[in-house]
C-alpha positions as CSV (number, residue, x, y, z in Angstrom):
1,M,-14.6,110.0,109.2
2,F,-13.4,111.8,106.1
3,F,-11.0,108.7,106.6
4,M,-13.1,105.5,107.2
5,Y,-15.5,107.1,103.7
6,N,-12.4,107.2,102.0
7,V,-10.9,103.2,103.0
8,S,-14.8,102.0,102.3
9,I,-14.9,103.1,98.4
10,F,-11.7,100.5,97.8
11,I,-13.8,97.6,99.5
12,S,-15.1,95.3,96.4
13,P,-18.9,94.7,97.0
14,G,-18.3,91.6,96.1
15,Y,-14.9,88.8,94.3
16,W,-15.7,85.6,92.5
17,A,-14.2,82.8,93.7
18,G,-13.5,80.0,91.0
19,G,-16.1,77.6,91.5
20,R,-20.3,77.4,89.3
21,Y,-22.1,74.8,89.8
22,D,-22.1,72.0,87.2
23,S,-25.2,70.8,86.0
24,G,-24.3,67.5,84.4
25,S,-23.8,66.4,88.1
26,R,-25.4,68.6,89.8
27,N,-21.7,69.4,92.4
28,W,-20.1,73.0,92.8
29,I,-16.1,72.5,91.1
30,W,-13.8,74.7,90.6
31,F,-12.9,76.1,87.7
32,T,-9.7,75.0,87.1
33,S,-9.2,71.7,88.6
34,K,-13.0,70.5,87.9
35,N,-12.7,69.3,92.7
36,I,-16.5,68.8,94.0
37,I,-16.6,71.7,96.6
38,P,-18.9,70.6,99.4
39,I,-21.2,72.3,100.4
40,T,-21.1,70.8,104.4
41,S,-18.4,70.9,105.9
42,G,-16.1,68.4,107.2
43,S,-12.7,66.9,105.4
44,T,-12.5,69.3,102.1
45,F,-12.3,73.2,103.4
46,H,-15.0,75.4,102.1
47,A,-16.7,78.9,102.8
48,W,-20.2,79.1,102.7
49,D,-21.9,81.6,103.9
50,P,-24.5,79.2,106.3
51,T,-27.1,80.4,104.5
52,Q,-25.9,78.8,100.8
53,P,-25.9,77.5,98.6
54,D,-29.9,79.3,97.5
55,S,-30.4,78.9,94.8
56,S,-32.0,76.4,92.3
57,G,-30.1,76.9,89.5
58,S,-30.0,79.6,88.0
59,Q,-27.3,81.6,90.6
60,G,-24.4,79.4,89.4
61,C,-20.6,80.9,90.3
62,I,-19.2,81.2,94.3
63,M,-19.3,84.3,94.5
64,M,-17.5,86.4,98.6
65,L,-19.3,89.1,99.2
66,H,-19.2,91.8,101.2
67,E,-22.8,91.1,102.8
68,F,-21.7,88.1,103.9
69,Q,-18.5,89.4,105.3
70,Y,-17.0,87.5,102.4
71,F,-17.8,84.7,103.1
72,W,-18.9,82.0,99.5
73,D,-22.4,83.0,98.2
74,D,-23.8,81.5,95.5
75,Y,-24.4,84.6,92.5
76,Y,-25.1,85.5,89.0
77,C,-23.1,84.6,86.8
78,N,-23.3,87.2,84.1
79,R,-23.1,90.3,87.0
80,K,-19.6,92.3,87.0
81,G,-17.2,91.8,90.4
82,D,-13.4,91.8,91.1
83,F,-11.7,88.4,90.9
84,I,-8.7,86.2,93.8
85,C,-6.6,84.9,91.0
86,E,-4.8,81.1,91.1
87,R,-1.5,80.5,91.7
88,S,1.0,77.7,92.3
89,K,2.4,76.1,95.2
90,V,6.2,77.7,95.1
């Protein structure tokens, strides 16, 4: 029990995934590349929780939340959270 408690305090409630909603194009895009992130499954990768995105624009950033098993959620951009770094292909 003690071990599980100690492990659980290091689990972040959420991680910023590097994507945002672009109100001009009305698409979700990656911060760096500006490539469009699909909402529905298809040939391009995405990891939205099946119930997401569910906001009408007020939640404009993508966060991987623990409550969604780290699938993507549209979330408020002004909230604090850990982040995942982007790296070039090796």
